[in-house]
VOVOTI-147086 format. One record per residue (C-alpha): x, y, z; residue in one letter. Coordinates in steps of 0.25 Angstrom, whole numbers, padded with zeros to 4 digits, always signed. Layout:
# VOVOTI-147086
XYZA ...
END
This chain:
# VOVOTI-147086
-0093+0394-0263M -0091+0382-0255G -0094+0382-0239G -0083+0377-0230M -0090+0364-0224S -0094+0351-0231D -0106+0348-0222S -0112+0353-0212P -0107+0366-0217A -0101+0377-0206P -0109+0386-0200L -0103+0397-0206A -0097+0396-0218D -0091+0409-0225P -0094+0401-0238H -0108+0402-0236L -0118+0414-0235V -0131+0408-0228F -0141+0419-0235D -0134+0428-0242A -0140+0441-0243A -0139+0454-0253E -0141+0468-0248G -0144+0471-0235R -0145+0462-0225R -0154+0462-0213D -0150+0457-0200L -0155+0454-0185V -0144+0458-0173I -0145+0450-0161L -0137+0456-0149G -0137+0470-0155S -0133+0478-0143T -0120+0467-0141G -0105+0471-0148S -0110+0462-0159I -0124+0468-0161G -0118+0483-0160T -0108+0479-0171Q -0117+0475-0180A -0126+0487-0179I -0115+0494-0183D -0110+0488-0196L -0125+0487-0199V -0126+0502-0198L -0114+0504-0207R -0119+0493-0217N -0134+0498-0218P -0134+0494-0233D -0129+0480-0228R -0138+0475-0215F -0151+0479-0209R -0154+0475-0194V -0169+0472-0194T -0167+0468-0179A -0159+0467-0166L -0159+0460-0153S -0151+0462-0140A -0152+0458-0126A -0160+0470-0120G -0150+0477-0111G -0145+0487-0122R -0161+0492-0126V -0154+0508-0130A -0145+0503-0139L -0153+0492-0145L -0163+0503-0149A -0152+0511-0154E -0149+0500-0163Q -0162+0496-0167A -0166+0511-0171R -0154+0510-0180Q -0155+0499-0187L -0171+0501-0189K -0173+0487-0184V -0186+0480-0184R -0185+0472-0171T -0177+0474-0158V -0177+0461-0148A -0173+0460-0133V -0169+0447-0126A -0173+0454-0114A -0188+0456-0114A -0188+0467-0102D -0180+0475-0111A -0192+0479-0119V -0194+0493-0113P -0182+0498-0113A -0180+0494-0127L -0194+0500-0132R -0190+0513-0125E -0177+0513-0131A -0182+0511-0145L -0192+0522-0142R -0180+0532-0139E -0173+0527-0152Q -0185+0527-0162Y -0191+0540-0167G -0206+0544-0163A -0217+0535-0170G -0204+0526-0176E -0208+0511-0174P -0199+0503-0164L -0195+0491-0168P -0200+0478-0165E -0195+0475-0151I -0194+0457-0147L -0190+0453-0133A -0185+0442-0125G -0175+0430-0126P -0181+0425-0138D -0181+0440-0147A -0166+0437-0152A -0171+0423-0157T -0182+0430-0164Q -0173+0441-0170L -0165+0430-0175A -0175+0424-0184G -0182+0437-0190S -0180+0440-0203D -0167+0445-0207C -0155+0441-0215H -0143+0439-0205T -0144+0439-0188V -0133+0443-0180L -0132+0436-0168N -0124+0444-0158G -0131+0438-0147I -0122+0436-0135T -0122+0422-0128G -0129+0408-0132S -0143+0417-0131I -0139+0418-0146G -0142+0404-0149L -0158+0405-0151A -0155+0418-0160P -0145+0410-0167T -0154+0398-0170L -0165+0407-0175A -0157+0414-0183A -0153+0402-0191L -0166+0397-0192E -0172+0408-0198A -0162+0406-0209G -0153+0421-0205R -0139+0421-0207T -0133+0422-0193L -0122+0431-0191A -0116+0425-0177L -0111+0432-0167A -0116+0424-0155N -0106+0414-0155K -0115+0408-0142E -0126+0403-0150S -0118+0393-0160L -0108+0389-0149I -0120+0385-0140V -0130+0380-0151G -0119+0375-0160G -0128+0362-0166P -0141+0370-0166L -0135+0381-0174V -0128+0372-0184K -0142+0364-0186A -0150+0378-0190L -0137+0386-0198A -0137+0384-0214K -0123+0385-0219P -0119+0401-0220G -0130+0405-0210Q -0121+0408-0200I -0110+0419-0201I -0102+0421-0189P -0100+0434-0183V -0089+0432-0170D -0076+0437-0175S -0068+0423-0175E -0079+0416-0184H -0082+0427-0192A -0067+0425-0195A -0066+0411-0197L -0079+0414-0205F -0070+0423-0216Q -0057+0416-0217A -0066+0402-0218L -0070+0408-0231A -0057+0406-0237A -0058+0391-0238G -0067+0379-0237T -0069+0373-0223R -0059+0361-0227A -0049+0370-0229D -0048+0374-0214V -0038+0369-0206R -0041+0378-0192K -0051+0389-0186L -0042+0398-0175V -0050+0407-0168V -0042+0419-0163T -0044+0425-0149A -0041+0438-0144S -0038+0432-0130G -0045+0439-0123G -0040+0448-0112P -0033+0437-0105F -0024+0433-0117R -0012+0428-0111G -0016+0424-0097R -0015+0412-0090T -0026+0404-0084K -0022+0407-0069S -0020+0422-0074E -0036+0422-0078L -0039+0420-0064A -0041+0432-0059N -0045+0441-0071V -0056+0450-0068T -0068+0455-0075R -0063+0467-0081E -0051+0461-0087Q -0060+0450-0093A -0069+0460-0098L -0055+0469-0105A -0055+0462-0119H -0042+0466-0126P -0051+0467-0141T -0064+0465-0141W -0076+0473-0134A -0088+0463-0131M -0096+0460-0120G -0094+0455-0106P -0098+0440-0109V -0090+0439-0123I -0077+0445-0116T -0074+0437-0105I -0077+0426-0115N -0067+0432-0122S -0058+0431-0110A -0060+0417-0107T -0058+0414-0122L -0073+0407-0121V -0077+0416-0132N -0066+0408-0140K -0070+0396-0137G -0084+0398-0141L -0078+0404-0154E -0072+0390-0157V -0084+0382-0155I -0089+0391-0163E -0080+0391-0174A -0084+0374-0173H -0098+0377-0176L -0097+0387-0186L -0085+0381-0193Y -0086+0366-0193D -0072+0365-0188I -0067+0355-0178P -0062+0362-0164F -0048+0356-0166D -0049+0366-0177R -0052+0377-0171I -0039+0386-0163E -0041+0398-0155V -0029+0409-0155V -0029+0420-0147V -0024+0432-0156H -0027+0445-0148P -0027+0457-0158Q -0040+0449-0162S -0037+0454-0176Y -0038+0439-0183V -0051+0435-0179H -0050+0421-0182S -0042+0411-0194M -0044+0399-0202V -0032+0390-0205E -0033+0384-0217F -0028+0369-0221T -0018+0375-0231D -0012+0383-0220G -0018+0396-0221S -0023+0404-0210T -0035+0414-0214L -0037+0424-0202A -0049+0435-0202Q -0045+0448-0195A -0049+0462-0193T -0048+0471-0181P -0056+0467-0169P -0071+0471-0172D -0083+0464-0174M -0090+0470-0185R -0081+0464-0194G -0086+0449-0192P -0100+0455-0189I -0101+0460-0203A -0098+0447-0207I -0109+0440-0201G -0117+0451-0206L -0112+0452-0220G -0106+0441-0225W -0103+0436-0236P -0100+0451-0238E -0091+0460-0229R -0096+0472-0224V -0086+0482-0227P -0079+0491-0215D -0087+0482-0206A -0076+0481-0195A -0060+0490-0196P -0050+0483-0203A -0035+0483-0200F -0025+0494-0201D -0014+0485-0210W -0005+0498-0209S -0003+0496-0195K +0005+0485-0189A -0001+0475-0179S +0003+0463-0171S -0008+0449-0172W -0004+0440-0162E -0008+0425-0159F -0008+0415-0147F -0012+0401-0144P -0024+0401-0135L -0020+0398-0119D -0030+0386-0116D -0027+0386-0102D -0031+0401-0100A -0042+0401-0109F -0049+0386-0108P -0060+0390-0115S -0058+0388-0129V -0054+0372-0124G -0068+0371-0118L -0075+0378-0130A -0070+0367-0141R -0075+0356-0130H -0086+0360-0128V -0088+0363-0142G -0084+0350-0146T -0093+0343-0135L -0104+0352-0142S -0120+0351-0139G -0122+0358-0127T -0108+0359-0122A -0105+0372-0129P -0118+0380-0123A -0112+0374-0109V -0098+0381-0111F -0106+0395-0116N -0116+0396-0105A -0106+0392-0095A -0097+0403-0099N -0107+0413-0099E -0111+0410-0085E -0097+0413-0082C -0094+0422-0089V -0106+0430-0080D -0099+0425-0069A -0086+0430-0069F -0091+0444-0075L -0099+0443-0062A -0086+0440-0055G -0091+0426-0051Q -0081+0418-0058L -0066+0419-0061P -0061+0422-0075F -0055+0406-0073N -0068+0403-0068G -0078+0405-0082I -0069+0394-0090M -0067+0385-0076D -0084+0386-0074T -0087+0385-0089V -0076+0372-0088T -0084+0367-0078A -0100+0368-0084V -0093+0362-0096V -0088+0350-0090S -0100+0348-0081E -0108+0349-0094H -0102+0337-0099G -0102+0332-0113T -0115+0335-0121P -0124+0325-0126P -0122+0321-0142T -0129+0317-0152G -0142+0326-0150T -0147+0337-0154S -0144+0352-0148L -0156+0359-0145T -0158+0374-0140V -0162+0369-0126A -0150+0360-0124D -0142+0371-0126V -0151+0380-0116L -0151+0369-0105E -0135+0368-0106A -0134+0381-0105E -0143+0384-0094T -0135+0372-0087W -0121+0378-0090A -0125+0392-0086R -0131+0387-0071A -0118+0376-0069R -0108+0389-0072A -0117+0398-0063R -0115+0388-0052E -0099+0385-0055L -0097+0401-0055S -0105+0401-0041A -0098+0391-0037K -0084+0396-0040A -0088+0410-0034T -0093+0403-0022A -0077+0396-0020E -0071+0408-0024A -0076+0416-0014R -0075+0405-0002A 
END
C-alpha cells in the first residue's frame, strides 16, 4: 500500500507500519502512574493475549501505585526519576510481592526512563508529561522501537532531532487529536489532503472575552468540562496552549504546512479532529471522550483492539456544535504557529516559558492572562533562532534553561508590580 508522502515521508503514516509484529507485543510504559499510563495499563490487563508489559517508569511520587502496577503486570524492571524514592519503592514492592518472590529490577535517576526506552521490547509508550520526555523519545527511536507518542512536548521541542531519527511508520500518535488525524488520513494520499482540522473543547472559558478572563481563579481554570487531566495539561487546555502545541505537532507528524492546519472549537469533544480532502469531503474521527481509544491505536495499530473504549449510543439524540476560535481571547494558537514557523529552538522556548508561567499561575503569582502575556514576551526576547545549523539536544536544553529563568524573572516582576 502506498505512503502518504513523496519525500520526505511524514513521521506518522497510517499506510506504513514500522516493524509490525504478530502475536503478543512487549511494551515499555513510561509515565505509568499518570493519566495515560494508568489507562494504558487498564487496556493491557483487559487484553493479556495482545500485550505484555516488560518495564514501567514513573517520576517517583506514587510508589505504592507503581509497585501495584509492577506486581499486576509481572514486569522485569521498574524505574523512578527521583533517586530518593527508591527506599520507599523497594518497601512498597515488598508489600506487594509474596515472601521469597523476586522483586523486579529497580533503576533510578533522571536517565532511568531513557534507559528503559532503549530496552528490548516492541513498543515504547511515552506518556511522560513535559519536555523531559525528549531523551526517552530519541532513545526509543534510536533503538528501533515503535514509539506510541503521547508526550507531544518531545516532538515539539526537538522536532528536527526526532525527524532525523524516526523511520517511516515508526511513530504512532496517542494524543486524541493526532490519533484522529492518523485514522482519517488512512482514507487518502497526502496529495488528496486540503487541510487538517484540529478540534478544541474550548476549555472552561469558552465564549469569554479577554477582559472577562482577567480575574479567573485557579479553581475555575482547573475545572475542565470534558477531560480529567493533570494540572499543567488542564491549565494548557484553559489557555488553549495545548491546541497550539498540537498544531505544531500536526505539522511535524504529517508534513502539512501551518496555513493548512485549522483549529475549530467543539465543546462536546466527540469529534477529535478532521481531515478535509481536495474533493470537498471531510472525514471526522469521533468517539465519546475516552483516552483508551487513542492509546489502543498507539499500541495495536494496524489492528484495532475490540472494546478498547465506549462507543456512541446512536439511539439517543445528541447535538454537536462547532465554533471558530477567538484569537483575541486565546492568542496561544497564533503564537504557536509563529514559533513553529521559526522552528529551531523557538518551540522549546515557547513550551518552557509556558510551563514556568503555568506553575506561577497555580501558585497564585501570575494572573490568568499573564500566562500568555509573559510567554509572548519571552518568545519575543528570544528572537529568531539561527538557521542553517543542525539543532542539538544541548541547544534545546540551553534555550529551555534561558526561557525558564526569564519567565520566572518576568513573573516575579509582574507579581511585584501588582502588589505595589
